[in-house]
C-alpha positions as CSV (number, residue, x, y, z in Angstrom):
1,M,0.0,-0.2,0.0
2,N,1.6,3.3,-0.8
3,K,1.6,6.4,1.3
4,R,-1.7,8.2,-0.1
5,E,-3.4,4.6,0.1
6,E,-2.4,4.5,3.5
7,Q,-3.0,7.8,4.7
8,R,-6.7,7.3,3.1
9,A,-7.4,4.1,5.1
10,R,-6.5,5.9,8.3
11,R,-8.9,8.8,7.7
12,R,-11.6,6.3,6.9
13,R,-11.1,4.7,10.2
14,E,-10.9,7.9,12.1
15,I,-14.5,8.3,10.3
16,L,-15.8,5.2,11.5
17,E,-14.2,5.6,15.1
18,V,-15.6,8.9,15.7
19,S,-19.2,7.8,13.8
20,L,-19.1,4.9,16.3
21,D,-18.7,7.2,19.2
22,L,-21.4,9.6,18.3
23,F,-24.1,6.9,16.9
24,V,-23.7,4.9,20.7
25,R,-23.7,8.4,22.4
26,R,-26.3,10.4,20.3
27,G,-27.8,7.8,18.6
28,Y,-28.0,7.3,14.9
29,A,-30.8,9.7,13.9
30,A,-29.7,12.3,16.1
31,T,-26.0,12.4,14.8
32,K,-25.8,14.6,11.5
33,V,-22.9,14.2,8.8
34,G,-21.8,17.7,9.8
35,D,-21.3,16.3,13.5
36,I,-19.4,13.6,12.1
37,A,-16.9,15.6,10.2
38,A,-16.5,18.0,12.8
39,A,-15.3,15.1,15.2
40,A,-13.2,13.8,12.5
41,G,-11.6,17.5,11.8
42,M,-12.9,18.0,8.5
43,S,-15.5,19.5,6.4
44,A,-18.4,17.8,5.6
45,G,-17.6,17.8,1.5
46,L,-14.5,16.2,2.3
47,L,-16.0,13.2,4.4
48,F,-18.1,12.6,1.4
49,H,-15.1,11.8,-0.6
50,Y,-14.8,8.7,2.2
51,F,-18.2,7.7,2.6
52,P,-21.1,8.7,0.0
53,S,-23.5,9.1,2.8
54,K,-24.0,8.8,7.1
55,E,-25.8,5.4,6.2
56,A,-22.6,3.8,4.4
57,V,-20.8,4.9,7.7
58,L,-23.6,3.1,9.4
59,E,-23.1,0.2,7.0
60,E,-19.5,-0.3,7.3
61,L,-19.8,-0.7,11.2
62,I,-22.5,-3.0,11.2
63,D,-20.3,-5.1,9.0
64,L,-17.5,-5.1,11.2
65,G,-20.0,-6.2,14.0
66,R,-21.1,-8.9,12.0
67,R,-17.7,-10.1,11.0
68,G,-16.3,-10.9,14.8
69,P,-19.5,-13.2,15.2
70,A,-19.0,-14.8,12.0
71,Q,-15.1,-15.2,13.0
72,M,-16.4,-16.9,16.4
73,M,-18.7,-19.3,14.8
74,E,-15.4,-20.6,12.9
75,L,-13.5,-21.5,15.9
76,P,-13.3,-25.1,16.3
77,Q,-16.5,-26.8,17.7
78,A,-15.4,-30.2,18.7
79,D,-15.4,-29.0,22.5
80,P,-18.2,-26.8,23.3
81,E,-16.7,-25.8,26.8
82,Q,-13.4,-24.8,24.7
83,F,-15.5,-23.1,22.2
84,F,-17.3,-20.6,24.6
85,L,-13.9,-20.2,26.7
86,R,-12.2,-19.1,23.4
87,A,-15.1,-16.9,22.3
88,A,-15.1,-14.9,25.9
89,E,-11.5,-14.7,25.7
90,G,-11.6,-13.4,22.0
91,I,-14.2,-10.7,22.5
92,F,-12.8,-9.3,26.0
93,G,-9.1,-9.6,24.6
94,A,-10.5,-7.6,21.8
95,I,-12.1,-4.9,24.2
96,A,-8.9,-5.0,26.7
97,Q,-6.9,-4.0,23.5
98,N,-9.5,-1.2,22.0
99,P,-12.1,-0.3,24.4
100,A,-14.3,1.0,21.1
101,V,-15.0,-2.5,20.4
102,A,-17.3,-2.5,23.0
103,K,-19.2,0.3,21.4
104,V,-19.5,-2.3,18.8
105,F,-21.9,-4.4,20.6
106,V,-23.9,-1.4,22.1
107,L,-24.5,-0.2,18.3
108,M,-25.3,-3.9,17.1
109,G,-27.6,-4.1,20.1
110,R,-29.6,-0.9,19.0
111,A,-29.8,-1.6,15.4
112,Q,-31.3,-4.9,15.6
113,Y,-34.4,-3.1,17.1
114,G,-34.3,0.8,16.8
115,E,-36.3,2.0,14.7
116,E,-34.4,5.1,13.9
117,F,-32.1,2.7,11.9
118,P,-32.8,2.1,8.1
119,P,-34.7,-1.2,7.5
120,A,-31.8,-2.8,5.8
121,V,-29.4,-1.9,8.3
122,R,-31.6,-3.3,10.7
123,E,-31.9,-6.4,8.8
124,R,-28.3,-7.1,8.5
125,A,-27.6,-6.5,12.2
126,Q,-30.4,-9.1,13.0
127,G,-28.4,-11.7,11.1
128,V,-25.9,-11.9,13.8
129,D,-27.9,-14.7,16.2
130,N,-25.1,-16.1,18.2
131,I,-28.0,-17.3,20.7
132,R,-29.6,-19.9,18.1
133,R,-26.2,-20.9,16.4
134,S,-24.6,-21.7,19.4
135,A,-27.3,-23.9,21.2
136,P,-26.6,-27.2,19.4
137,L,-22.9,-26.7,21.4
138,V,-24.8,-26.2,24.8
139,A,-26.8,-29.4,24.1
140,A,-23.8,-31.2,22.9
141,G,-21.6,-30.3,26.4
142,Q,-24.9,-31.2,28.4
143,A,-24.4,-34.7,26.3
144,M,-21.2,-34.9,27.4
145,G,-21.6,-33.9,31.1
146,V,-19.7,-30.8,30.9
147,F,-22.7,-28.3,31.1
148,K,-25.6,-28.2,33.5
149,E,-29.1,-29.3,32.3
150,G,-31.9,-26.9,30.9
151,D,-32.9,-25.9,27.6
152,P,-30.1,-25.5,25.9
153,L,-31.4,-22.4,24.0
154,A,-32.1,-20.7,27.5
155,L,-28.4,-21.2,28.4
156,S,-27.1,-20.2,25.3
157,L,-29.2,-16.7,26.0
158,A,-27.9,-16.5,29.3
159,F,-24.1,-16.6,27.8
160,W,-24.6,-14.3,25.1
161,T,-26.7,-11.4,27.1
162,A,-24.1,-11.6,30.0
163,V,-21.4,-11.3,27.5
164,Q,-23.4,-8.2,25.6
165,G,-24.0,-6.7,29.1
166,A,-20.5,-6.6,30.2
167,A,-19.7,-5.4,26.8
168,E,-22.3,-2.5,27.1
169,E,-20.9,-2.0,30.2
170,L,-17.0,-1.9,29.2
171,A,-18.4,1.0,26.6
172,R,-19.8,3.0,29.2
173,C,-17.1,2.8,31.8
174,P,-13.9,1.8,29.7
175,E,-11.6,2.0,33.1
176,E,-13.5,-0.8,34.2
177,P,-11.9,-4.2,34.3
178,C,-13.1,-6.9,32.0
179,P,-14.5,-10.1,33.6
180,E,-12.4,-13.0,33.3
181,P,-13.9,-15.3,30.4
182,G,-14.1,-18.4,32.8
183,W,-16.7,-16.6,34.9
184,L,-19.1,-16.3,31.5
185,V,-18.5,-20.2,30.7
186,D,-19.3,-20.7,34.4
187,I,-22.9,-19.9,33.5
188,L,-22.8,-23.1,31.2
189,R,-20.9,-25.4,33.6
190,R,-22.1,-27.9,35.8
């Protein structure tokens, strides 16, 4: 990548970072293109050289939010306990390394249900469903005697909502310590 391409990529990342912060703090509808441009230290006209619209910025943020869960579901699933442990380690490791990752959890949660979001964006965000996708892993862990008895979908829900809640709290208070991944897996363990 040449210097000009590197600079363009860096500016796009800056726009995404300030947009994420504004969308989480103010809301998508309340955030104007001018707000994003000002926070990024550029004119609105220049911002349009990087993204054609505010919705295009949002779509890229939602795509970033979708990539993490997609990669997580690619983790080896032969050992259900290790799958959930590695997933929690990956999430909280990423948050510890870059606190903005926690804000992606907030944005994704809001985008799945918020009427302020364009329908196509809501639909993209709703495509992330770790709860249902990992319920068979809970059932497999139960069959192995590693996970507690109960409805696998309800246990999967308990695990993922604990992850979501912790991430949202870390977005609000980034100075707080991340929970230990094993504590979250303990929700599932026998």
